[in-house]
One Martini backbone bead per residue (centre of mass of N, CA, C, O) as a GRO file, in nm:
protein
  307
    1MET     BB    1   1.337   9.861   8.160
    2SER     BB    2   1.497   9.598   8.085
    3ALA     BB    3   1.465   9.270   8.011
    4ARG     BB    4   1.690   9.168   8.203
    5LEU     BB    5   1.598   9.320   8.457
    6GLY     BB    6   1.314   9.208   8.464
    7PHE     BB    7   1.394   8.911   8.494
    8SER     BB    8   1.559   8.940   8.753
    9ALA     BB    9   1.326   9.040   8.930
   10LEU     BB   10   1.143   8.793   8.892
   11TYR     BB   11   1.345   8.583   8.996
   12ALA     BB   12   1.379   8.700   9.283
   13CYS     BB   13   1.080   8.675   9.361
   14ALA     BB   14   1.059   8.369   9.324
   15LEU     BB   15   1.272   8.293   9.536
   16LEU     BB   16   1.129   8.425   9.774
   17LEU     BB   17   0.865   8.262   9.755
   18LEU     BB   18   0.997   7.981   9.776
   19GLY     BB   19   1.129   8.024  10.049
   20ARG     BB   20   0.865   8.076  10.203
   21ALA     BB   21   0.725   7.811  10.127
   22SER     BB   22   0.938   7.620  10.246
   23HIS     BB   23   0.921   7.734  10.536
   24ALA     BB   24   0.617   7.670  10.573
   25GLN     BB   25   0.647   7.351  10.519
   26ASP     BB   26   0.928   7.372  10.720
   27PRO     BB   27   0.913   7.409  11.029
   28ARG     BB   28   1.058   7.554  11.311
   29ASP     BB   29   1.152   7.425  11.663
   30PRO     BB   30   1.386   7.483  11.888
   31ALA     BB   31   1.252   7.434  12.162
   32ALA     BB   32   1.149   7.147  12.107
   33ALA     BB   33   1.423   7.031  12.024
   34GLU     BB   34   1.566   7.073  12.299
   35GLU     BB   35   1.376   6.894  12.466
   36LEU     BB   36   1.415   6.633  12.301
   37PHE     BB   37   1.717   6.613  12.346
   38ARG     BB   38   1.705   6.577  12.652
   39GLN     BB   39   1.532   6.320  12.643
   40GLY     BB   40   1.735   6.157  12.479
   41ARG     BB   41   1.965   6.165  12.689
   42ALA     BB   42   1.810   6.030  12.917
   43ALA     BB   43   1.757   5.761  12.763
   44ALA     BB   44   2.056   5.693  12.707
   45GLU     BB   45   2.141   5.671  13.014
   46LYS     BB   46   1.925   5.417  13.029
   47ARG     BB   47   1.958   5.247  12.756
   48ASP     BB   48   1.718   5.369  12.566
   49TYR     BB   49   1.772   5.374  12.234
   50LEU     BB   50   1.501   5.385  12.097
   51ALA     BB   51   1.390   5.638  12.237
   52ALA     BB   52   1.631   5.820  12.177
   53ARG     BB   53   1.618   5.812  11.869
   54ALA     BB   54   1.334   5.933  11.841
   55LYS     BB   55   1.402   6.206  11.977
   56PHE     BB   56   1.636   6.290  11.789
   57ARG     BB   57   1.484   6.285  11.521
   58GLU     BB   58   1.272   6.499  11.598
   59SER     BB   59   1.473   6.721  11.667
   60ASN     BB   60   1.605   6.726  11.379
   61ARG     BB   61   1.346   6.805  11.227
   62LEU     BB   62   1.293   7.083  11.383
   63ASP     BB   63   1.634   7.117  11.431
   64PRO     BB   64   1.902   7.092  11.272
   65ALA     BB   65   2.196   6.907  11.402
   66LEU     BB   66   2.505   6.769  11.450
   67GLY     BB   67   2.473   6.673  11.743
   68THR     BB   68   2.218   6.505  11.688
   69LEU     BB   69   2.338   6.322  11.470
   70PHE     BB   70   2.550   6.196  11.655
   71ASN     BB   71   2.340   6.063  11.850
   72ILE     BB   72   2.209   5.886  11.639
   73ALA     BB   73   2.463   5.724  11.572
   74ASP     BB   74   2.502   5.611  11.855
   75CYS     BB   75   2.235   5.454  11.864
   76GLU     BB   76   2.281   5.277  11.616
   77GLU     BB   77   2.521   5.129  11.735
   78LYS     BB   78   2.378   5.016  11.991
   79LEU     BB   79   2.156   4.863  11.791
   80GLY     BB   80   2.347   4.739  11.538
   81ARG     BB   81   2.361   4.974  11.309
   82LEU     BB   82   2.651   5.005  11.159
   83ALA     BB   83   2.617   5.132  10.875
   84THR     BB   84   2.448   5.372  10.967
   85ALA     BB   85   2.651   5.488  11.172
   86TRP     BB   86   2.893   5.519  10.980
   87THR     BB   87   2.754   5.723  10.792
   88LEU     BB   88   2.688   5.944  11.006
   89PHE     BB   89   2.974   6.004  11.106
   90GLN     BB   90   3.076   6.095  10.829
   91GLU     BB   91   2.881   6.329  10.792
   92VAL     BB   92   2.969   6.492  11.035
   93ALA     BB   93   3.270   6.523  10.950
   94GLN     BB   94   3.212   6.667  10.671
   95ARG     BB   95   3.046   6.921  10.809
   96LEU     BB   96   3.283   6.988  10.965
   97ALA     BB   97   3.529   7.166  11.054
   98ALA     BB   98   3.867   7.117  11.068
   99GLY     BB   99   3.891   7.271  11.368
  100ASP     BB  100   3.692   7.078  11.488
  101ASP     BB  101   3.689   6.857  11.752
  102ARG     BB  102   3.443   6.675  11.658
  103ARG     BB  103   3.566   6.558  11.399
  104ALA     BB  104   3.768   6.356  11.520
  105ILE     BB  105   3.556   6.189  11.669
  106ALA     BB  106   3.388   6.101  11.422
  107LEU     BB  107   3.621   5.964  11.266
  108GLU     BB  108   3.690   5.754  11.485
  109ARG     BB  109   3.416   5.615  11.488
  110ALA     BB  110   3.418   5.531  11.191
  111ARG     BB  111   3.680   5.361  11.194
  112ALA     BB  112   3.588   5.157  11.415
  113LEU     BB  113   3.341   5.048  11.229
  114GLU     BB  114   3.440   4.951  10.946
  115ALA     BB  115   3.528   4.650  11.025
  116ARG     BB  116   3.221   4.574  11.130
  117VAL     BB  117   3.101   4.603  10.860
  118PRO     BB  118   2.906   4.457  10.652
  119ARG     BB  119   2.895   4.262  10.339
  120LEU     BB  120   2.703   4.273  10.025
  121SER     BB  121   2.666   4.056   9.737
  122VAL     BB  122   2.484   4.080   9.432
  123HIS     BB  123   2.398   3.812   9.206
  124LEU     BB  124   2.299   3.789   8.872
  125ALA     BB  125   2.247   3.510   8.684
  126THR     BB  126   2.064   3.694   8.489
  127SER     BB  127   2.091   3.972   8.215
  128ALA     BB  128   1.917   3.964   7.942
  129ARG     BB  129   1.713   4.145   8.078
  130SER     BB  130   1.609   4.489   8.104
  131ASP     BB  131   1.345   4.453   8.323
  132LEU     BB  132   1.503   4.398   8.564
  133GLU     BB  133   1.446   4.393   8.927
  134VAL     BB  134   1.644   4.491   9.216
  135ARG     BB  135   1.575   4.440   9.569
  136ARG     BB  136   1.705   4.572   9.881
  137ASP     BB  137   1.509   4.634  10.126
  138GLY     BB  138   1.344   4.817   9.891
  139VAL     BB  139   1.604   4.877   9.725
  140VAL     BB  140   1.728   4.970   9.433
  141LEU     BB  141   1.947   4.791   9.216
  142GLY     BB  142   2.174   4.864   9.013
  143SER     BB  143   2.414   4.750   8.806
  144ALA     BB  144   2.649   4.884   8.982
  145SER     BB  145   2.554   4.721   9.256
  146LEU     BB  146   2.639   4.472   9.138
  147ASP     BB  147   2.899   4.289   9.237
  148THR     BB  148   2.913   4.448   9.525
  149TRP     BB  149   3.054   4.559   9.826
  150LEU     BB  150   2.804   4.637  10.046
  151PRO     BB  151   2.690   4.804  10.303
  152VAL     BB  152   2.545   4.658  10.604
  153ASP     BB  153   2.346   4.553  10.831
  154PRO     BB  154   2.308   4.345  11.060
  155GLY     BB  155   2.139   4.058  10.938
  156GLU     BB  156   1.851   4.051  10.765
  157HIS     BB  157   1.803   4.001  10.402
  158VAL     BB  158   1.601   4.114  10.120
  159VAL     BB  159   1.568   3.984   9.786
  160VAL     BB  160   1.404   4.112   9.488
  161VAL     BB  161   1.288   3.964   9.182
  162SER     BB  162   1.168   4.137   8.884
  163ALA     BB  163   0.934   4.088   8.602
  164LYS     BB  164   0.782   4.061   8.322
  165GLY     BB  165   0.594   3.763   8.346
  166THR     BB  166   0.683   3.726   8.653
  167GLU     BB  167   0.751   3.607   8.954
  168PRO     BB  168   0.833   3.713   9.238
  169ARG     BB  169   1.162   3.675   9.394
  170SER     BB  170   1.289   3.559   9.703
  171PHE     BB  171   1.580   3.646   9.912
  172VAL     BB  172   1.757   3.516  10.198
  173THR     BB  173   1.990   3.671  10.431
  174HIS     BB  174   2.273   3.645  10.661
  175VAL     BB  175   2.465   3.903  10.835
  176GLY     BB  176   2.741   3.951  11.009
  177GLU     BB  177   2.974   4.086  11.184
  178GLY     BB  178   3.227   4.140  10.945
  179GLU     BB  179   3.098   4.013  10.705
  180ARG     BB  180   3.087   3.822  10.391
  181ALA     BB  181   2.829   3.815  10.135
  182GLN     BB  182   2.687   3.606   9.875
  183LEU     BB  183   2.410   3.658   9.642
  184GLU     BB  184   2.211   3.457   9.439
  185VAL     BB  185   1.998   3.563   9.169
  186ARG     BB  186   1.661   3.518   9.018
  187PRO     BB  187   1.406   3.476   8.837
  188GLY     BB  188   1.101   3.379   8.812
  189ALA     BB  189   0.836   3.234   8.709
  190PRO     BB  190   0.620   3.219   8.474
  191LEU     BB  191   0.325   3.338   8.394
  192ALA     BB  192   0.024   3.230   8.337
  193GLY     BB  193  -0.057   3.334   8.003
  194TRP     BB  194   0.131   3.577   7.930
  195ALA     BB  195   0.241   3.508   7.645
  196ALA     BB  196  -0.032   3.490   7.498
  197ALA     BB  197  -0.148   3.777   7.582
  198ASN     BB  198   0.152   3.916   7.458
  199SER     BB  199   0.137   3.850   7.135
  200ALA     BB  200  -0.113   3.838   6.931
  201ALA     BB  201  -0.307   4.051   7.057
  202PRO     BB  202  -0.146   4.320   7.033
  203SER     BB  203  -0.136   4.333   6.723
  204ALA     BB  204  -0.439   4.356   6.680
  205GLN     BB  205  -0.484   4.599   6.861
  206SER     BB  206  -0.290   4.791   6.707
  207ASN     BB  207  -0.446   4.780   6.440
  208ASP     BB  208  -0.708   4.898   6.544
  209THR     BB  209  -0.593   5.166   6.639
  210ALA     BB  210  -0.479   5.259   6.368
  211ALA     BB  211  -0.746   5.254   6.214
  212TYR     BB  212  -0.893   5.468   6.385
  213LEU     BB  213  -0.692   5.696   6.339
  214LEU     BB  214  -0.707   5.702   6.028
  215SER     BB  215  -1.009   5.752   6.006
  216GLY     BB  216  -1.006   6.023   6.154
  217LEU     BB  217  -0.805   6.163   5.965
  218GLY     BB  218  -0.971   6.125   5.704
  219ALA     BB  219  -1.226   6.272   5.793
  220ALA     BB  220  -1.090   6.544   5.852
  221GLY     BB  221  -0.979   6.589   5.566
  222LEU     BB  222  -1.252   6.591   5.415
  223VAL     BB  223  -1.383   6.822   5.566
  224THR     BB  224  -1.168   7.029   5.500
  225GLY     BB  225  -1.189   7.008   5.189
  226VAL     BB  226  -1.488   7.083   5.159
  227VAL     BB  227  -1.487   7.357   5.302
  228ALA     BB  228  -1.266   7.485   5.127
  229GLY     BB  229  -1.420   7.451   4.855
  230ILE     BB  230  -1.656   7.635   4.926
  231LEU     BB  231  -1.477   7.889   4.968
  232VAL     BB  232  -1.364   7.900   4.681
  233LEU     BB  233  -1.635   7.960   4.542
  234ASP     BB  234  -1.683   8.225   4.692
  235ARG     BB  235  -1.423   8.370   4.590
  236LYS     BB  236  -1.492   8.348   4.288
  237HIS     BB  237  -1.743   8.524   4.299
  238THR     BB  238  -1.593   8.779   4.394
  239VAL     BB  239  -1.402   8.802   4.154
  240ASP     BB  240  -1.619   8.830   3.928
  241GLN     BB  241  -1.732   9.107   4.056
  242ASN     BB  242  -1.416   9.260   4.091
  243CYS     BB  243  -1.325   9.165   3.793
  244THR     BB  244  -1.156   9.300   3.486
  245ASP     BB  245  -0.929   9.200   3.283
  246HIS     BB  246  -0.733   9.144   3.538
  247ILE     BB  247  -0.884   9.374   3.703
  248CYS     BB  248  -0.872   9.468   4.053
  249ASN     BB  249  -0.988   9.526   4.333
  250GLN     BB  250  -0.943   9.477   4.663
  251ALA     BB  251  -1.156   9.255   4.698
  252GLY     BB  252  -1.059   9.080   4.460
  253TYR     BB  253  -0.768   9.037   4.549
  254ASP     BB  254  -0.826   8.903   4.822
  255ALA     BB  255  -0.991   8.668   4.706
  256ALA     BB  256  -0.767   8.546   4.530
  257GLN     BB  257  -0.564   8.485   4.754
  258SER     BB  258  -0.752   8.311   4.928
  259GLY     BB  259  -0.816   8.100   4.707
  260GLN     BB  260  -0.535   7.980   4.679
  261THR     BB  261  -0.507   7.876   4.967
  262LEU     BB  262  -0.771   7.703   4.969
  263GLY     BB  263  -0.685   7.517   4.741
  264VAL     BB  264  -0.459   7.375   4.894
  265VAL     BB  265  -0.634   7.276   5.129
  266THR     BB  266  -0.821   7.103   4.958
  267THR     BB  267  -0.614   6.906   4.845
  268VAL     BB  268  -0.492   6.804   5.110
  269GLY     BB  269  -0.754   6.707   5.243
  270LEU     BB  270  -0.841   6.499   5.027
  271VAL     BB  271  -0.585   6.328   5.027
  272THR     BB  272  -0.582   6.259   5.326
  273GLY     BB  273  -0.861   6.128   5.337
  274ALA     BB  274  -0.810   5.902   5.129
  275LEU     BB  275  -0.564   5.772   5.271
  276GLY     BB  276  -0.685   5.722   5.552
  277LEU     BB  277  -0.936   5.551   5.467
  278GLY     BB  278  -0.782   5.339   5.306
  279SER     BB  279  -0.597   5.234   5.535
  280ALA     BB  280  -0.822   5.162   5.734
  281THR     BB  281  -0.965   4.955   5.555
  282TYR     BB  282  -0.725   4.760   5.532
  283LEU     BB  283  -0.694   4.699   5.841
  284PHE     BB  284  -0.978   4.589   5.887
  285LEU     BB  285  -0.967   4.358   5.665
  286SER     BB  286  -0.676   4.228   5.780
  287ALA     BB  287  -0.790   4.149   6.035
  288PRO     BB  288  -0.833   3.917   6.257
  289GLY     BB  289  -1.045   3.708   6.363
  290PRO     BB  290  -1.171   3.549   6.633
  291THR     BB  291  -1.077   3.266   6.546
  292GLU     BB  292  -0.780   3.330   6.496
  293LYS     BB  293  -0.713   3.435   6.779
  294SER     BB  294  -0.786   3.179   6.939
  295HIS     BB  295  -0.588   2.988   6.792
  296SER     BB  296  -0.328   3.138   6.862
  297GLY     BB  297  -0.354   3.117   7.171
  298ALA     BB  298  -0.374   2.806   7.187
  299TYR     BB  299  -0.098   2.746   7.063
  300LEU     BB  300   0.075   2.888   7.281
  301LEU     BB  301  -0.033   2.728   7.523
  302GLY     BB  302   0.067   2.456   7.415
  303ILE     BB  303   0.367   2.521   7.428
  304ARG     BB  304   0.381   2.583   7.733
  305ALA     BB  305   0.288   2.300   7.827
  306LYS     BB  306   0.541   2.148   7.717
  307TRP     BB  307   0.749   2.319   7.887
   0.00000   0.00000   0.00000
């Protein structure tokens, strides 16, 4: 069997196993789904749309069907979640075949809802910082979603702005059916002491980390160089025993070749060790002492207090 055929066979087996694993993790139960669907229809006829929606959702989880999804959308509309219902009706229409009579019904329901769906535009007052995060009702809004009229369900919406070193700030707005609302948001106040803790201290900490890394690298280089040097001496002894007037037997030739390689390793190891330990020593000696660190932090805190 060629390598390509062998790979194809393995790939097919992997897909089969993944398919079985996925099916095992997401079991279907059409019988239970049918019973739940009937219970959902009964609740909807009694206008208990909360209970009906719960039954339809569970039925759709156990055995997804476009008819069930249509009924979920109908319940969402009855409960006033117009944007959610509008989205679901569109999904049903997109998934149905062009000749299916239900497609026209789903499209008509979506069109009837579109004018009633509220729109909310979130405007970030400042965007100078790249680490700002804006969440609307728990969903992150990327930069492309800002200053855009996005569909939302009628009712109250909460927008939270957060960033490193600032307190999360919440903004609440209410949007009615068919309305358009714009909400301006901005980051919260700086957290006390955050600027001082993340200015002078990190640089000193990073110097300490670099110094420890370099010292470890230097020590490893020295050990490698010393060990390789000892092996070079051993290979030289073998060469002296097996070579005469530049003529060597196999053992002598092998020892000479090995000795050349180990000689390079010895040189590199010793140089690396010297440079690593020297650089680490410099960083340790040039690091600010505890008094300097505390003065630096106090100075920054003093500036924050004036602001």
